[in-house]
N, C-alpha and C positions, 0 to 999 in steps of 0.2 A: 513383273510380267514375264511369261514364258517366251523363249525365242520362237519366231514364226517359221524358222527353217532350221534343219538339222545341222549340228556342228560336226566338223570333221575331228578325227581322232586327235590330231596335233593340238587343235584348239581346246579340246576336252583336257588333255594332259596339262596344258598351260594354265588353265583356270584351276585345276586341282593343285598344281605345284605352288600357286600363290599362297595357299593356306598350309603348306607343309614345311615342317623344320628341315634344315639341311640334312640332318641325320635320317629323317624319313625319306626325303628325296634321294639320298644316296642309296637308301634301301630299295627304292623303286628301280634305280639304275642297275642294281644287282640282278633284278628280275629281267629287265629289258633295257638295252642300251638306247632304245628309242626315247627314254626319259631324259637322256642328255640334252635333247633339243628344248626341253622345258626348264632348264636351268637359267632363270633370269630373275632371281630374288634380289631386290634392291638393298635389302638389309643384311645380306650374308657377307660378313667381313672375313670369316675364316674358311678356307676351302682346303679339302684334302683330295688329291688326285692319286689314283692307283689303278692297277690293271683292270679291277672289276668295279671301280667307282667312277666318279665323274671324269669325263674324258678331257684330254688336253684341248680339244676343239671347243668344249664349253668354256673352259678357262679363258681361251683366247677371245672368245665372243664377249665374255663378261669382265675383261680385265680391268675396265674402268671402275669395277665395284669392289675389287679385291684388295684387302689390306694385308692379310696374313695367308700365305700360300704354303702348303705342305705337299711335297711330290714324293709319294712312297715308292718303294722298289716295285718295279713292274712284274718281275717274276723271280723265280729262284735262281735263274741263270743271270750272270752279269751281262748287262746290256751297255752298249756304247750309246752315246748321244745320237739320236736320230735327227735328220733334217727337220722334221716336224717339231720336235722338242726344241731344237735350236731356234727355230722361228718363233715359237710361242714364247720362250724365255726372252727373246729380244723384244718382242712386242710388250710383254709384261714389264720388263725393266725400264721401258720407255714411258710407262704411264706415270701419273701423278698420285697415285693412292698407295701402292704397294709398300709396306714398311718392313715386312719380315718374310724371308723366303727360306724354307726348310727343304733341303733335297738330300737327306742322309741315305746311305746304303745304296746309292745308284752309281754304277761305274761309268760315270760321264767322262773320265779319263782327262788327259791334257787338253784335248779339243774342246770339251765342255767347259773346263775352267777358263780357257782362253776366250770362249764365246761370252761367258758371264763377265770376265774382266772388261771385254769391249763394251758390254752393255752398262757396266758400272761407270764407265768414263762419262756417260751423259745422264745417267740416273741420279736424281737428286732427292729421293724420299726414302730409299732403303736404309734401315738402320741396323738390322739383325740378319745375318747370312750364316746359315748352317750347312756345311759341306762335309759332314763326318762321313768317313769311309767312302769316298768317291773315286780314289785310285787315280788321282792326277799327278802325284809325285812332284819332282822338282820343277819340270817344265811348266805345269799348271800353277804351282805355287809362285814361280817367278813372275808370270803374267799378272796374277792377283796382286802380288806385292808391288808391281809397277803402278798399278791403279791406286794403291793405298797412298802413294806419294802425293797424289792430287785430290783424291776423294774427300769430301768434307761432311759427309753425313753418316757413313757406316760407324756403328758404335760397337757392335758385338760380332766377332768373327770366330766360327768354330771350324777348325781344320783338322780335328782329331782323326787318327787312323788313316793317313794318306801317304805313308812311306816318304815323308819329307826328309831329305838328307841334307848334306852341308850346303849345296848350292841354293836349295830352297830356304834354308835357315838364314844364310847370308843375305838373300834377297829381302826376306821379312825383316831382318835387322836393319838394313839401309832404309826400308820403308818407314819403320818405327822411329828412326831418327828424325824424319820430317813430318810424319803424320801427326795431326793435332786433335783428332776427334775419337779415335779408337780407344774404348775403355776396357774391353774384355777380349782376351786372345786365348783360345784353346788349341793346344798343339799336342794333346795327349796321344801316347803311343805313336810317335813319329820318328824322333831323332834316335840315332843309333849310338850316340856317345858323348863324350865330354866337349869335343871341338864345337858341335853345333850349339851347346848350351852356353859355351864361352862366347860365341858370336852374339847370341841373343842377349847375354849379360852386358856386352858393350853398348847395345842399343838402350838398355835400361838406364844407363849412366846419363844419357841425353834426353830420352823420351820424358814428356812431362804430363801425359793424359792417361797411360795405362794404369788401371787400378786392380785388374784381376788377370793373373797369368797361370794357366794350367799346363804343367809340364809332366804329368803323371806318366810313369812307365817309359822313360826315355833313356835309361842307363847313363845318367849324367855323372854318377860316381862322386869320389871326393874332390877331384879337380873341377868338375862343373859346379859343385856346391860352393867351392872356394871362389870361382868366378862370380857366381850370383851374390855371394857375400860381399865381394868387393863393390858390386853394384848397389847393393842395398845400403851400404854406408853412405852413398851418394844420392840415390834416388829418394824422392820425397813425395811420391804420389801413390806407389803400389800398396795396396791394402791386403789383398788375398794372393798367396802363393801356394800352389799345390805341387809338392815334390814327392807324391806317393810312388812307391815302388821304383826306386832309382839307385839302389845299391849304394846308398850313402852310408859310410861307416862313422866311426868316432872322429876321425880327422875332418871329415865334412861337416859333422854336427858341431864340432869345435869352431870351425870357421864361421858357420852360420850364427853361432852364439856370439861371436865377436861383433858381427854386424847388428844383432839385436840390442847390444849395449849402446849402439850409436843411433840406429834408426828409430824414428819417431812417428812412422806412419803405418807400418805393417800391423794388421789387426788378426788376420787368420794365417796360420802356417800349418800345413799338413806334412808330416814326415811318416805317414802310415806305410807300413811294410817296408822298412829299410833294414839295415844291419847295425843299428846304433846300439852299443852296449853302455855299461856303466859310465865309462869315462866321458863319452859324448853327452850322456844325460846330465852328468855333474856340470859340464860346461854350460848346457843350456839352462840348467837351474840357477847357476850363477848369474846368467844374463837376465833371468826373470826377476832377480832381486834388484835389478837396475831398470829394466825396461818398464815403461808406463803406458804402453799403447796396446800390446798384444792381448786380445781377449779370447782366442781359441787356439789351443795347441793339441794337435792330433798325433800321438805317437803309438798308435795301435800297432800291434805285431811287430815289435822290435825285440831287443834282448836286453832290456834295462834291469830286470830282475830286482832283488831287494835293494841293492846299492843305488839304483836309479830312483826307486820309489822314495827312499830315504832322503835323497838329495832334493827331489821335487817337493817333498813334504816341508823341508827347510825353507825352500823358496816361497811356498804357499803362506808361510807364517808372516812374510813381509810384503809379498806382492799384493797390490790392491786393484788390479785391472783384469786378471785372468778370470773368465766366467765359465769356460768350457775346457775341460781336460779329459783327453781319452787316452788311457794307457792300458786298454784291455789287451789280452793275450801277450803278457809281458813276463809271466812267471814271477810276480812280486811276493807271492806267498803271504802267510799270516804276518810275518814281521814287516813286510812292505805296507800291508793294510793297517797295521797298528801304528806305523809312523805317519801314514796320511790321516788316521783318526786324530792323532795329536794336532796335526796342522788345522783340521776341520774345527777344532775347538777355539781356534784363534782367528782363522781366516773369515773375511766377512764379505767376499765378493764371488767366490766360486758357486755356480748354480747347477752345473751339470758335470757329473763324475762317472765315467765308464771304467769299471774294473771287471769286466766280463773275461772268462777263461784265464784267470789269474792264479789258479791253484790256492785259492782262499778257503780256509776251512772254518770251523765254528769259532776258533780263537780270534781270527781276523774280523769275523762278522760281529762278534761281541764287542770288540774295540770300536768298530765303526758305529755300532748301536749306541755305545756311551756317548760318542761324539754328537750323534743326531739328537740326543736330549738337550743340548745346549746350542748347536748350530742353528742360525736363523736365516740362512740364505739358500742352502742347497735345495733345488726343487726336483732334480731327476738323479737317481742313483741306480746303475746297472751292475748287478752281481750275477748275471746269468752264467750258467755253465762253470760253476765253481764246485766246491766240495762242502757246501754249507748244509748241516743236517738240522735235526729238530732243535737242538740247543741254540744254535745260531739264529734260527728263525724266531725262536722264543725271545732272545735278546732284542731283535729287531722289532718284535711286536711290542715289547715294553717301551721302546723308544717311540714307537708310532702313537702310543697313547698320550705322549706329552709333546711330541714335535708338531709344529703348526705351519710348516712351510713345504715339506716334501709332498709332491703331487704325483710323481712316477716312481715306481719301484719294480724293476725287472729282476725276477728270481728264478726264471726258467731253468731247467736242467740242473737242479740242485736236490739232493735227497732229503728234503724236509719231511716228506711223507705226512701222515695224518696228524702227528704231534705238532708239526710246524704249521699245518693248515688250521688246526684248532687254536693255536696261539695267535695267529694272524686274524682269525675270525674274531677273537675277543678284542684285539685292537680295533677292528673295523667298527665295533659297536660304540667306541669312544672317539676315534679320529674323525676330524671333520674337514681335512684338507686333501687326502690322497684321492686321486681321480682315476689312476691307471695303475692296475695291479696285474703282473704277469707271473702266473704259476704254472706255466706250460711244463710238462714232463717233470713233475716233482714227486712222483710216487704217491699221490694222493688218491685215496679210494672213497668208498661211500661215506664213511664217518667223517672224513675231512670235508667232503662236499657239503654234507648236511650241516656241519658247523658253520661253514661259509654262508650257506643259505639263510640260516638263522640270523646271522649278522646283517645280511642284505635287507631284512625286513625293517631294520631301524636305521641303517646307514643311509645318509642322504647326500653323499658327495661322489661315491665311486661311479664312474661312467663306463669304464672298460674293465672287464675281468676275463682273463684268459686261463682256462682250465683244460686246455687241449692236451691230449696224450696223457691223460690220468684215468685210471680205472674207476671212474665214479659210477659207472653202470646205471641201470634204470632207477634205483633207489636215490642215487645222487641227483639224477636229472629230475626226478619227482620232487625232491626237496627244494631244487632251484626253481622249479615251476611254481611251487607255492609261494616262494619268495617274490616271484614277478607280480603276484596279485597285490603285494603291498609296496614293492619298491617302484619308485617313479623317477630315478636318476640314472639307472643303468641303461646305456644306449648300445653296448656292444658285448655279447656274451659268446665266447669261443669255447666250443665243446668238441673240437675235432678229435677223432680217434680216441673217444673215451668209453668204449664199450656200451654205448647207448642203443637200445633196441626199440621195438615198437611201443612197449609200455611207456618208456621214458619220452618218446616223441609225442605220444598221446597226452601225457601230462603237461609237456611243454606247450602243446597246442591249446590246452585249456587255460594255461597261464597267459597266453597271447590274447585270449578273448577279453582278459581283464586289464592287461598292461597297455598303455599308450605311450611309452617312451622308448622301448627297445627299437632300434633301427637296423641292427645286424645280428643274425643268429647263425652261427656256424656249426653245422652238424655233419660235416663231411667225414668220410671214412669211418661211419659207424654202420651197424647192422640193422638199419631202419628199412623196413619193407613197405609194402602197399598199405597196410593198416595204419602205419605211422603217418605216411604221406596223405592218406585220406583225412586223418584227423587234422593234420597241419592245413590242409586245403579248406576245411570247414572253418578253421580259425581265421583264415585269411579273408573270408567273407565278411567278417566283422572288424578285424584289426585293419586300421588305415595308416599306421605309423611305420611298420617294418618295411624297409627298403631293400634288404638283401636277406635271402634265405639260401644257404649253401647246403645242398644235399648231394654233392659229388662223391663219388666212389661209396655209394650206399647200395642197398638191395631193392631200391624202389624200381618196380616193374612198369609194364604197360598200363595196368589199371591205376597204379598210384600217379603215374605221369599224367594220365587223363584226368584224374581228380584235381591235380594241381593246375592243369591247363583250364579246367572249368572254373577254378577260383579266380584266375587271371581275367576272366571275362567281366568281373564285377570289381576286382581290386586293381587299381591302376597305379599303385605306388611301389609295389614290391617286384623285385627281380629275383627269379629262382634260378639257381645254378644246379643243373643236373648232370651234365656231361663231364 
């Protein structure tokens, strides 16, 4: 029945709002702030507040419905906590539904942190609090730390990028000695030296609940590493420790190695981007021969070189727990790769190995390939940005013909060229496990792309293929388009910056009319114009599976954009990226 009296504008908005998603309602707010009054959705559990989005007043009015609140930065300038924001936070923290509050990149300062601390004294539902980059320094940290002594619900606390110094670290340390619920603490990019880390290490000797500690980029140095090592010898609950970018050298690594010989709970250790050389790596390797719990070791961007790789390879021959090893950007060269290859023939637990930017050439790749013929556990291998050419790629291809476990192979930025692409194509005709192949920036041209396209006609496992920044041109794109008519497993095809023009785009458009599995097609940074865009728009009228079409940095003009917009009137699944 139709209403017998006209509805006012507010009522009309309210009725429309009931059928809108939160994303659509937020879009309405961008057009007119009047829509803020229509925000009364009973099922909306996650809310994002920003300068142009839903207002703080809307949040206050509906605080009893919200479980997950994210307050985004209100402007490019740093803002202090306003009285209105202070009031709203107090109201929200006092409700019985909010479990997660994210307030990153807002200069709430010490006053804001103190207001939150006051609210936390009575709140009994919040479990996750993110205050990254909020500029509250030691005073705000001390207020929050005081609350942690009595709070029994907060589980995750992110205080990264807040200029916390010794007083703040000391306060947090004291809180951790009595707090029995916090499991995750992020203090990345805060502390200025070894003293602060030593204070926190003292807390770890007593605390029995913290399982994840992030101390990234805190300049803890060797003395800080020594203090943490002493704590790890006693602590029996920490499972994840991030020490990325901390100026830890061989002495610090040796101290941590001693702890690993005793500690039986740490699962993940990140030493990414420190200054660990061969001696430190040798010590860590010796620890791995004894340790039976560590599963992930990240030593990316240190200085372990060949001696470190050789030491780690010896450890891998006996270690039975490590599953992820990242030693990319360490200059291990061919001899280091050859040593690791020997270990892979024996090791039966490692499943992810990152050797990117490691100065590995064909000889190293050939050794790794031989190991892959017998290894039955490695699932992901990254060799990107090395010096592997056609011969190395050919050896890896031969391995892929018999290997039945590797699912991901990253080969980007290696000069394998057409010869390597053709070899890999032959492997794809036989291999039945590889799902992700990254050949970005490999010097592959039309011939190589055509070979890979032929393989795709019969391959039934590959889901992701990255051929970006390869001069495959229109002929290569046309060959791949034909493959799309037969292949029904590929979901992601990356052709960024591959010298594809309108003819190639038109061929790909035709392929899309037959294909029903591809969900992402990346054609950005190509010379595709209006004709190519029109062809793609016609294909989108029939294709209902593509979800992302990337046409950024192309030559698509007004007419092409209009054609694509027309296609969107009937296609409700695809997102087209143009700007």
